[in-house]
N, C-alpha and C positions, 0 to 999 in steps of 0.2 A: 776103603778107597771109593771115591765117587764113581769110578768106572764100573764098579760092581753093583751100583744101585740102579734099578729099573724104576724110574719115576712113574711109569704107568701103573705100577703096583703099590705105590705109596698112597695112603689115605691121609687126609689132613684132619679128620675127625679124631676124637679121643673118646675112650670109654667113660661115660658119665657114671659117677659114683651113685649107686642106687639110693633112693630115699629110704629112710629107716631110722629107728630110735636107738640102735645098739652100737653106736660108734664111740670109741675112746680116742682122745686126741692128746698129743704132747705139745706143750708150748715150746717153740723153737727160738733160739736167739735171733735177734734181728728186727725187733719191733722198731718201727720208724714212722715218721709222718708220710702220708701218701705223696707220691710224686705229682699227683694231679690236684691235691688239696692239702696244703701244709697243716691245716687244723684237723684233718682226719687221721686217726691213729690206726695203723695196720700192724697186725702181728701174724707171723707165719706159724702154722700148726701142722702137724703130721698125724695121720691116722696111725694109731699105735698097734692095733691088732687086726687079725683077720685077713681076708683076701686082698684088701686094699692098703695093707700096712705100708707105710712109707709115703703114700700119696700126700701131697701138700695142698693145703687150702689157706685162706687168710681170714682172720677175724677182722672186721673193719668197724670202727666206731667213729661216726661223723661228729663234727663240731656241734656241741649241744646248743650253740647260739644261732645255728641256722634254722630257719623256719621248718617246722615239722620234725626236728631232730631232738626235741626235749627228752626223748626216751633214752638217749645215748648214755648219760651217766648212770642211769638205773641198770641198764644192761651190763655196763662195765663193772659196776659194783657187785652185781650178781656173780660175774666171773671171778672177781677177786675173793668173794666169800667162799665160793665153791673150791677155789684153789687153796684156801686157807692161808693166804698171804697177809702178814701184818703190814698195815699202811701207816706211815708216819705223816704227820701233818705237813702239808706243803709238797709232798711227793707228787710228781706228775705221772700220768698214765704210762709214759715211756719208761720212767724209772721203775715203776711197779712191775711192768712186763719184763724188764731186764732181769730183775731178781726172780721172776717166775719161770724162767727158761728151765725146761726139764720136768715141770709139774704137769700132771695129767687131769683131764676132766672128761666127762661124758656129755654128749649132746646128739640130737637127731640131725640128719641132713634132709633138706627139702630142696626141691627144684624150683627154679624161677626162669621166666622168659624175659631177657633184657629187651628194652625197646630200642629200635633203630629205625632209620628212614623207610626201609623196605619190609619191616616186620618179619625178617627171616633169620634173625640172630639165633644161634644154637642155644638150647637150654643150658643152664649152669646149675651146679650143686652149691649150696651154701649151708652154713651151720646156723641152726635156729638159736640166735643169741639169747633169747629169753628162756630157753629150755635147757640151759647148761645145768649140769648136776655133778656131784662128786663121782669120780670114776670108781667103778666097782673093782 
């Protein structure tokens, strides 16, 4: 009940997942185009083991036709190979990710500082897309 909540004791921050190499993730159902960019593919994943098990993050693959995003198909193909998914000619990334739900992979987490007008955005944790590996 809201009457029982003392907002002076509520923090808006969240615990940042520590950087490290030993994370295992599970592909969750729900891969979709980004609501901000229809050509960007986003897929939810959850940490599978350890202290942060269940915490969700997103893998995000931008439109490879955008300037500076030519790396995107290579990073996505690396994930597909690591997951061991068979790809049929003509399948889209969303179709591939849909059949990948429940599969696991390993990857490191790194921190980055998003840019904003006042340079005070909180650090965020992201999965190192080019360092995905077969889950142990």
